[in-house]
N, C-alpha and C positions, 0 to 999 in steps of 0.2 A: 503502455496503458496510459490513458489521459489522466491528468491530475483533476480530481473531483473536489469540489468545495464541501467541507464537512456540513452536515445538515444543520448543525447548531449555528453556523454562520449564514445559512441561507433562509432560515425561517425565524419568525418571532413567535413566542408563546403567548397564550391568552393571559391577561393580567391575573385572573383567578389562579392559574397554575403557578405563576411566579411569586404570588403574594407570600410574604413572610408568615401571614396568619392563615395560610392555606390549610383547609381542612377537608377531609374526605366527604364531610356532610354537604359540601357544595354541590355534589352530584346526587344527593339523597332527596329526590323529589317525591313527595307523597301527596296524592291528589286531595284527600280529605282536609288536612290542615291548610293547604293552599286555598281551597274553596272557602273555608271558614275565614281565612285572613282577608280574602277579597270581599267576602260578604260583609265583614265587620267594617272594612274601609268604606264600602259603598253606603252603609247606613250611618257613617260618622260615629263609630264607636269611640268611647273615651280612651284616653291613654292607659288608664288602669285596666280596662277590659282588653286592650290590645296586648298588654304585657302578659296576660294570662294565656294567650294563644301561643302555640309552638312557633319558634323562630323560623322564618322562611328567608333564604338568601334573596337579595334584591334581584338577582338575575332571573328568578322564577316569579317573584312577587310583582315586578313591574312588567306590564304587557309588552312595551316596546323593547325593553332589554331582552325579554324572553324570546321574542321573534327575531331579534338581531343575532342572537346566538343559536338560532335553530336553522337546521338545513331542511329546506322544503323538498322532500323527496316526491317522486311521482305518486307514490301511494298516499302520502299525507295530503298532497294537493288534491287528489281525487276525493279523499275522505272529507276534507273541508268543503269542497265544492258541493258534494252530495248533501251534507248536513245543512249548510247555509241555504242551499236551494230549497230544501224541504221546509226549513223554518220560514222561508218566504212564501210557502204555499205551493211550491213547485212539485214536480213528480219524483223528486229524489227519493232514495231509499229511506225507509222509516226506522227499521231496526237493524243495527249493524254490530257485528261481533269482531273484536280485534284478536288476531293471532300474531303475536310478535315473538319469533324465535330468538332474535338478536337485533341490536341496533335500533335507534329511534326510541324504543321503550314504550310500553303501553301507557304508563303514567304520563310520559312526556306527550304522547299523542292526545290523551284525554285532556291534559293541561292546555294544549294548543286549541282544542275545541272550546274549552272553558274561556280562555282569553279572547278568542275570536267572537264568542257569543256576547261577552261583556264589553268588549272594546274592539269592534270591527276595524276601526281606523288604525289600530296598532299593527294590523297585518300589512299595511302599506309599506312598512320599513323593508319588507321583502319585495323586490321589484316583480318577481314572478307571481306574487299573490294579489297584485293590485286589481286585476280584472275579476276577482272572485265576487260572488253575490254580496250585496250590502244589506244590513239589517237595521230594523228599528229595535225597540226594547224586547229582550228575550228573557223569559223566566227560565232559570237554571236550577236544577236539583242535582246534587252530587252525593252519591252514596259510596263511601270507602269502607269496605268490610273490615279493614285493619283497625279503623278508628270508630267503630260502632259497636258498643257493648251490647250483646244480645240479652244480657241479664237485666241491666238497669236502663238501657236505652241511651238517648243523647239529649242534652239540655237544649231547649229552644232558646236561641240567643235573645237577650233582652227580656226574658220572662223567668219565672220560677217554676216553670213546667218542663216536663220531659216528654220526648217522643219515645214510646216504648218499642216501636217497630220501624222498619225502613219505610213502610207506607205512610206512617204518621210523619216521619221526617220529610218525605217527598212532598206530602201535602202542605206542610209548613213552608218549605222552600219555594213552592210554586205559588201559593196563595196567601202566605202569612197566616194570621190567626183565623181569618175567614176560611182559608183553604183547609187549615187543620181541623176546623169544626166539621167540615164535610166528612172527615174520616176519624174523628175523635173517638167515637164509641168503639169502632173496630180496632183502633190503636190501643185503647185502654184494655180491651178484652183480648188483644193479641190474636185476633181472628181476621183472616184475609178479607178485604172488602170485595164486593161483587164487581163485575165488569161495568155495570151501569154507573156505580159510584165513581169508579176510576175515570170513566168517560166524561162525567160531569166535571171532575177536577181538571182534566186536560182542556176541555172546551175547544174553542177555535183559536186560542191565543198561541203564539210561538213558544213552545216548551222544548228545552233541551235536557234530557235525562242522561247522566253519566254515571255508570255503575262500575266500580273497580273493586277487585278482590272480593267478589260476591261469594265465591266458594269458601273463603276463610270465615265469612260471617255465618254461612250455613253450617259449617262444622261446629261452631260454638252454639248456634241456635238449636242444635240437636239435643243439647242437654237441658233445655228450658221446657218444662211441661206446660201444656195448654189443654186443660180438660183431659180428654181421652187421647190427645195427640201431642205433638211438639211444635215449638215455634218454627222449626225447620220445615215441617210439612206445610204449615200455614204460609211460610214465605215462598215455598215452591209454588203453591197455589196462586199466590199474589203475582209472582213473576209470569206465570202462564197467562193470567188475566191481563196483566199489564201489557204484554207484547201484543195481545189481541186489540186492546184499547188504543195503543199507540198506532197500530196499523190502520185504525179507522179515523184517528184524529188528523185533521187536514194540515196542521202546522206543527206537529210534534215529531221529534226524532229522539231515538234512544240508542246509545252506544254503550256496550258493555264489553268487558275483557275477560278472557278465560286463559288459563295456563296453556302453554303450547305443548306440554309433554306430561305424561303421567307422573313423572318423578316430581314435578312441581306441585302435584295435587296431594302430596303427603299421604299417598296410598288410598285416598278417597276417590278411586277411579270411577266407581259406579255413580257416586254423587255428581262428579264432574260430567259424566255422560248424561245424567238426568237433566241437569241444567242446560246442557248443550241441546238436548232434544226438545226441551220446552220451547226454545226459541227457534227451532229449526224451520218452522213454517214461514217465519217472517224475516229472519236475519240474513245478512250477506256477510261472508267472511272477508275481512280486509287485512292485508299485511302492509302497514305504512312504510316499511323499509324492505327493500329487496336487493339482493346482489351487491354490486359495487357501491350502491348508495350508502352503505354502512360507512364507507370511508369518508364520505362527505359529512355525515353526522359527527364523526369523531373529530375531523379536521375543524369543523365550525366551532365545536365546543372547546377544543384544546389549543388551537393555534390562533395567533394574532392575524392581523390583516396583511402583514409583510411576508411575502413568499417570493424567493428568487426563482422565477419561472425557468430561466436558463439552466439553473442548477438541477431542477427536476428533469429537464430534457437530457442533460448530459448524463445524469445518473442512470436514467432509463436506457440510453444507448450503450453505456459502458457495461451494464449488467446484461443487456441483450447479447453483446459481443461475446462475453465470457461464457454465458449460458449456452449459446449456440455452439461454440467450440467444444464445450464439454459434452453436450448431447450428441453432436455429430461424431465425436471420437468414439462413442459407444454404439453408434448406429451401424447396423450390418446390412441394411438394404436401402434402396433409394426412397422407399416410402417412409422409413424411419428417419432418414435425413430430412425429408420434407416436413415430417412432423416436428423434428427438432427446430427447424427454422420457424415454423408456425408458432410453436410454444414460446420461442425466444421473442418473437414479435409481440405476442400477447403479454409476456412479462414486461417488456419495455413500456407498453401502453398502460399497464396496471401500475407500474412504478411511477410513471409521470402523473397518473391520476391520484395515487395514494401518497405521494411525497409529503413529508419525509419518511413515511412508514414503508417498510418492505411489506408487500401484500401478504406474505406468509404469516406475519404476526396477527393480521386481521382474520385470515382464514383459520388460524389456530384457535382463536377464541370463538369464532362463529361456528366452526365445524366440530371442534373437539371439546373445548371447555364447556360448551353449551350442554353437554351430557352430564356435567357435574351438578348434582342437586344444589350444592351450596353457591354455585356461581350465579351472580345476580345480573347476568346478561349485560345490559347497557351500563348500569351503574358500576358494576364490577370492572368492566373494560375501561371505562373512563377513569375510575380511581387508579387502577393499575398503570395505565398509560400515562396519566398525569404525573404520578410519582416517578416513572421511568424517564419521562421527558425532562423533568426538573433536575433529577439526579445527573442525567447525562450532560445537561448544560453546565451544571456546577463543576463536574469532573472534566469538562472540556473534551469529551470523547471525540476522536477524529473521524468517526465513521461517516460514510456517505449516506447511509440510511439507518433507521432504527428498526432492526429486525429481531427475531427471536434470539439470535446470538449476541446482539448488541445491547440487550437489556442489562443495565448495570446491577446485576443480581448481588454483587458484593456490598452494595449500599444497604444499610439496615432498613431504611424506610421502604425501599423497593422490595426487599426480601419479605418484610412484614406484610406489605400489600399483596404480594404474590400469594403467600400461603394463606392469607385471610380470604382471598377471593376463591381459592380452590378448596378451602375447607381443611387444609392440612397445615399444621404449624409445629407443635411440639414434637411430633413424630419424626421430623426431618432435621432436627438439630444435629444429630450425629452425622447425617449426610453432609451437611455444610461444614462441620468441624473437620472431618477427615478428608473430604474430597475437594472442597471449594475454598474456604477462608481460614482454616486453621494454620498454625505456624508451620506445620509440615504437610499441608494439604497437597494431595496428588496433582490436582489440576495446576495449581500455582507452581509446583515444582517442575512440571513439564515445561511451562512457559519460561521459567527462569533458565532452565538448561538450554532451551532452544535459543534464547536471547544471547547466551554466552557463546554458543557454538556457531550460530548463524546470525551474523550482524544484521542482515536484512529482515530477520524475524522479530527483532526488538521492537516493542511497542504494538505489535499486531495482536498479541495475546490470543493466538489461534486456539490453543487448548481450552482456554476459558470460554471463548465464544462457542466452540463446538459443544463443550459440556453444558453450557447454558441452553443451547438449542435442545439437547437431549432432555434436560430437566423440564423445559417448557412443554415438551411433547410427552412427558411421563404421566400426565393426568388427563382424564377424560378419554374419549375414544371416538374414532371415526366410524360413521355408520357404514356397515358393509354394503357393497353394491347390491341393490335389489332387496335389501333387508329393511325391516321396520325400524322405528325409533329405538327399540330396545336391542336390536341386533347390531352390536358394536364390535369393532375389532379391538384387540387388547391395546392398552396404552403403550406408547413407545413410538420409535421412528426407525424406518429401514435406512440402510446406507444410501440407496438412490434418493430417497426423500431428503436425507440429511445433506447430500451434495446439492440438491436443488435449492435448499434453504441457505446453505453456508457459502457456496462458491460465489465469488464476486471479484471485483477489480483488484482487491488486495488479498485474496485468499483463493489459491488455486486448488485444483483437484488433488494433486500430489500431497500438498500440505495437509488438507483435510483428512485424507486417508492415513497419512503417517501419524497425525495426532490422534485419530480415532483408534489406531492400533495401540498406541501408548496408553490412552485412557482405558481401553478395555483391559489391558494388562495390569494397570496400577491402581485404578480407582477401587475403593472398597465397597461401594454401594451401587456401582453401575452393573446392570445385568444385561446379558445378551442371550436370547433364546434360540439363536440360529437365524432369526429373521429381523427382530427389532431390538434396538438399544433402549434401555429404560432405567432411570434411577428409582430405586425402591428403598423403603425404610429398613428392610432386612439386608444384612450384609451378604455379599456374594462369596464365591469360593476364594477370591483374593484375600478376604479377611481371614478365612480359615487358614490359608497359607501363611498370612502374616502372623497369626497366633502361633502356628506351628513353628515358624521361623524364630519367634521370640524364645521358644523352648530350646530350639537347636542352638541359638546363640549362647546359651548357658553352658553348652558342651563344646568348648573351644577345641579340645583335643580331637573331638569327632570331626570337626570342620577341617582342622589341620591335616588329619590323616587322609581325609577325602581329597584335599588339595594335593597331597603328596601322591596319592594313588593316581590321580588324573595326570600329574606330571610324568609319573613312571610309564603310564600307558602311552604317552606321546613321545617318550624317549626310547620306547621298546625297539630293540633291533639296532640301536645306534652303538657304535663301538667307542670305547674310551670316554665315557661320560660318568660323572659322579653326582647323583642327585642328592641334595640336601644332607651333606655330611654334618655330623654333630661334633666331630673333633678332627684335628689335622691329620691324625694317623689313619683316617679312613680315606685319605687322598693318596693314591699310590706314589711312591718315590723309588726310582731305580728302573722303572719300566720305560724302555726307549720308544715311547709313543706319546703324542700330544693329547693331554686330558683336559676336557672342559668340565669345570666344577660348577654345577647349578646350586647357588647358595639359597638357603631357605628364605621364605617371604619375610620372616621377622628381621633378617639381616638388612632388608631395604629400608627399614624404619629406624635403624640404630644410628645414634650420633657417632659412635666409635667404630663405624664400619671400616674406615680406612686403616685403623690400627689392626683390626681383626684380619683384614685382607693381607696386610704385610706379614702377619704371623703365619698365615697359610703359606705364603711364598718362602718364608724362612725356616719354618719348623715342620718336622715330621715327628709328631709325638714329642718325645723328650730329646731328640737329637736334631742336628742341623739338616735341613732339606738340601739334597744334592741337585735333583732335577728341577730346579726352579724355573728354567727356561721352557719347560714342557707343560706348563699349567696356564689355563685361561679361566678366569672367574667370571661366570655369567651373573650379572647383578640384577636383581628384581627391581623394577621401577616402582617407587613409592606410590605414585598416583594410581597405579593399576592394581596394587595389592588388595586394597579394600574392595575394589570392584569385583575381583575374583572371589574373595572371601564371601562377599555378599551374595554373589551368584551361586556359589557352592552351598551357602547356607540355605538359600531359597530352593535350590535344587533338591537338597535333602528333605526340606520341609514339604515340597510338592510331592516327592515320592512317598513320603509318609501319609500325606492326605489322600493320595491315590490308593494307598494300601488300606486306609480306613474308610474308603468310600461306602462300603455296605453299612458300617456302624453309623456313619454320618448321614445316611439316607440320601446320598447325592443322586440327583436325577441323571439320566443319560446325557442331557445337554451339559450339566455341570461336570460330569466326568470328562466329557469332551473338552471342556474349558480347562480342566486341570491338566489334561494331556497336552493341550496347546501351550499352557504355561510351562510345562516341563521342557518343551522344545525351546521356548523363549529363554529360559534360564540356562539351558545347555549352550545355546548359541551365544548368550552373553558371556558365559564362562570361557567358551572357545575364543571369543574375541579378546578376552583378557589375556589368556595364555599366549595368543598369537603375538601380543605386543609387550608382555610384561618383561621379557628378557631382551631388551633392546640396548643393553650396555654391557661391554666386556672390559675387564681389567687384565692387563698383562704386567709382568715384572720387568723393570728396566733399571739401568744404572743411573742414579741421580745424585750428583754431588759426591761421588765415591761410595754411595750407599744404595740399598735397594729402594727403588721408587715404584710408582704405578703409572703405567701407560693406559689412559682411559679412552675407550673407543665408544662412540655413541652413534645412533642412527641419524639423529638430527632430522633435517629436511629431506634426506635421501631415502627414497622408498625402497623397501626390500621386496623383491619379486616373489619370493617363496611364501606361500600362504597355507592352504589346507591340503591334506592328503585325500585319498579316495573315500575315506570314511568320514570326511568333513571334520577331521581333527587338526589342530594346529601343528604345523611342522616346525616345532620349536628349535631342534638342533640344526637342521639345514639353514634356518634363518640366522642363527647365531654364527654359523660358519660363513654364511654370505656376508655378514657384517665384518668379520675378522679377516676373511680371505679376500673376497671380491672387492669390498668397498675400501678396505684399509690396507690390504697387502701385508698383513703381519704374519701369516702362516703360509708355508709353501709345500708343494708336493714333491719338489726336486731341488737338487743343488748341483752345481757343476763341479767337476773334479778340479778345475783351476781354483775354484773357491776353497776347496779343501786344502790345496797346496798353499794358498795364501794364508788361510786361517791358522794352519799348523806349521807354517814356514818350513815345509818339507824341502830339504836340501839347501836351506838358506841359513845365513849367519856364519860367524867365525868357527863355531864348533857345532855344525849341524848334526842332528840325530840321524842315525843310520836307518832306524825303523820305528814304526808306531803300531801299537796293537789296535786292531780294528775296533774292539769294544771300547777302547779309550776315545777313538775318533767319534764313534756313535754317541757315547756319553757326553762328549763335549758339546754337541749340538743341543742337548737337553739340560746342560748344566750352566754353560757360560752365557750370561746375559750379554746381548749384543750379537751373538751368533744367530744365523737364520733359524727361525722356528720351523721345524719339519713335522708333518703329520705323523709319519712312522719312520722307523729305522730303515725300512726298505729303500727310502730315498738315498740314504747314505751308502748302502750296499751297492745300489745301482750306479751311483757316482764313482765309487771305488773301481767297480768293474770297467766303467768307461775310461777312467784314468789309466788303468792297466793297459787297455787296448790302445790308447793314444800314446803310450810310452811316457806318461808323466811320472809314473812310479811303478814299482813292481809289487807282486803279491806273493807271499810265502805262507804256506799253510802251517808249517811247524818251524820254529826257530831252533837251529842246532844248539847243542850244549857247548858251553865255552870250554877251552882247554885249561891246562894247569895255570896258565898265565892270565886266565879270564878273557881270552880272545875268542870271539865267535867267528868261525870261518863259514861264510855263506856259500853253499854250493850253487853256482849259477844255473846248473841244470834243474834245480828245484824251484827256481823263481819264475813265475809267470810274468812276462814283460813284453810289451808291444805286440801282443796277440789277443784276439778276442777271447773274452771269458764271461760266462754267465754270472749274473748277480747271485744266483743260487749257489755258485761255487765259492762265493766269498763268505767265509766263516767268521763269526764274531771272535773266535779264538785265534784267527789268523793275524798276519802282520802286513802292513803296508811298508814297502822297502824303498828308500830313496834311491834315485837313479845312480847316484855316485857310489852307493854301497853295493851295487850289483857287480860282481867280478866279470871281466870279459870272458867270452867263450872262445874255444879254438875256431880258427877260420879256415884250416886246411884239412880236407878229409884224409882218413887213414887208408893206406893201401890194404886191400883185402886179398887173400889168396884162396882161390877155389871156392869162394862163397862161404868159407868157414867163419866161426865166431872170432871176434877180436880177443886176443889173449886177456884174460882177467875178466871178461864179460862186461866191461864198462864201455858204453857207447861213446864215440867221439862226436863232438858238435861241429857243424859247419854253419857259416852265416851266409845268407843270401844277400842280394844287393840291397834289400830293404832293411837289413839289420835283424831279421827274425832268425831265431835259432831252429835248426832242424837236426835230427840225429843222423849220423853218417853210417850207422850199422845197417846192413841190408836185412838182417833176419831177426834181430832182437827187439824186445820192448822193455821200456823202463819199468822199474818197480812201481814208481808213482804212488798215487793214493788209491783207495778202494773205488773211487768213482772216476778215475782217469786212466785211459789207455793211450800210450803214445808209441807210434811205430815209425821206423825209418827204413826205407829201402832205396837201393840204387839199382836201376834196371834199364835194360835196353827196351826197344819197342816190343819184342816178342815176350820178354819177361813181364813187362808192364801189363800187357794184354792178359797174360795168364794170371797175374796177381789181382786183377780188378775184381774177380769174383770174391776173393777173400775180403777185400775192402768193402764190397757190397754187403757181405755177411756182418761186418762190423757196424755198418750203417743201420742194418736191421736191428742189431742188438741195442745200439745207442740211440737210435732215432735219427741222428744226424752226425756226420763226421766233418772235420775240418782238414782239408788236404793242402799242404804247403809243398809247392813244386819248385825245385831249383835245377836249372839246366845250365851247363857250362859248355861253351864252344870256343876252342882255342883259336879258330880262325875268325870268330865274330859271327853275328847273326845277320841274316838278310831281313831287314825290318818289314819289307812288303810281304815276304813269305810267311814270317811269324804272324803278321796281322791276318793274312788270308787263311792260313792253315790252322792257326791256334786261337787267336783272339776272336775272330768272327764266329766260329762254331760255338765257343764258350759263351759268347754274348747271346747267341740265339737260344741257348739253353738257360739264359738268365743267371749264369754263374759268375759273370764279371760285369762291371759297370761299363758305361760308354768310355 
């Protein structure tokens, strides 16, 4: 995105705006006092008399300055042309009615006519006005209903007399004492003069009658009795006769203003209609300002002459590009994409024309604030924008435009001007304190967090700008399509409207939507009705939740218990875990399995946590811990503990508000918002649980004492996240940290490792045997030994070592003789033969190879297939060193789960015995057959391969 010049560096402000003595009164133009001031100046009034007049800023008092700061709209130019032409005796309109909904201002328009009539040459400072008709002397009468007392009338300047009525005042203004004498009787009697008398007063001289705020005068005149009627009725009669007379006078023009809405008429709707109808036969409705001309009016009055035209062009193009991308992204048809392009081009042109203002801020005041009775249209807009421009320049705001979101609402002067113009002030103090400018204001908090977490967001104040837009749109109302003036949509702004206003070169759609979500969740006075966002003086459901959360915070045990319950739910089904033990005796000792101990949250904030961890590794209640190598401590991260506690606190509070919904009279929309908040807090808690146990401590030898091996996730991401119920997979993540990332725990151990660790068969006086339970316990007791998940890994390794011939296995150790000598029967030792890990008993023994006595290597001669004398089988050893029993028909006593057979048979006997062996396979599931064949003449290798090996290989019974 191109770099745009901040508007504060591209334009200059009008001196009035920058002045240290700047006052809002600079925009307070009142027609009556201005006319009195000009009239006094024209007749050479004394300084003492001038001091008695209201103060009028020079920009309004001096004709040339007035026109130099005025923007000549098409409507105003047409009005001046008509009036001046009529005063010259031309065919221009005689009676004109002003309707000014916004911009330009009716008082400003009437003042322009006043200055033009008194000083036509001053108009020439506007190049576009130089060809307008020129005048000679013009008699001017100004009636400003705000400054004409219906009860006592108005003092005739330079005399000690008063005009009791507006016709008396008009007569004086047009003809002085001579003119007043024409209508003196009617003025003193407060009875409307006849049309003939009015016609004589007007004559054929150029007369300009300017009537402002007539309705306000009529309202007051209703309380003044005149015989059997009122001054109001007499005035209405006069106005009717005046319009007729003006229509007949050759060089007279009358311009009067009426309110543009019923709201401005202070409920005197019928009176407004009466005045309107009185002049309906003669008047022509004029709107001096229309459409985008409003921008010119504001620019001329608030900005200086220096404007960087290229900055305006660049800003328009930049906003067009972003706006088009956003709209096209949402478009689903070609027509919508075309509309997006057209709208973006229109925005570009409007920005170039309105620079440095975003057109939205003008539309806001013209279309929405105009519906607020207190809003003073032009004056209000000028006052508010002037304060905003000045504050933004002082604060050096870096924005490309001044739009609704860039209004420096934190500035006290701007804030005061804003609430003054919209008629709201005291009621919104709480809104600003809690959501905008307070020490813990939600909007500020969001911006500060984003600046910490997203470096590129620093300085953009996205949340503040978005919230300010919503605030600006929370007053007034947009007229419904096809509806009347009173048919307004509710205050507020929809998300699409918000995007149109906010999205720009430095604020993308994603950021706006993300901030809007946070604002909706956190602000206490931001309301959402499912369509529109709006700040209101009444708190939203967020405040109800905040208040409930304050109560929950006082019940720390309740929050702790809920945190514990949520942890238990996420550890459910996991083996060998110990959640939140309160004492060391709750952590198992003596169980040959690796246990993960999840320490409570309060442990994460303790300064003495290292000492407490060492106590866990060394103590089991009142005795020394034995299985210290079988414990892992899961350490809660201090930075996430409060996040989880806060989320759980708000989760409980939200649940309680939801339960109280009927008592709180929550609407359906509010209940929906509470449910949404419930999801938000659950998600926040889940996020905390997912990361809170990202550190594990193991015991290690350190300087001859027990130390701590600290494992942390650091910058290495863990892949394990949530389960199918969207709950944090806490234990799998912890094991991933300890097993996968750091290799501190293992699922298996090699038998060679067991031989090395226990020095089986090594040393000057090696041990003959080791109890299996002792070997298992060693892995969980001795620091420095491999840490194994379960004892099954040890049993499987022993079984593998027996099969490899690294050591033997003996189920029961024989009793020693009288001399304490233990004689191991080699027939009872499993050695160099496969054995299942399930056959390795913890009560059994691992026997060193050197301690296993040799077995007989020569078979015993048998006679007639009978039993060997004494019933004890003799062993033979095959070429691989495995032992087989030489008895043809006996089986060993063995253990209850082992049957061993030995047969010596020829081909026929072997074939006949195979059925018996198959029965044994059915009973046991599988059998192991050891075959030993002896040939005194030696074997033919080719024949053995073809006749024996190949068939067995095809059956999958032997390897290649």
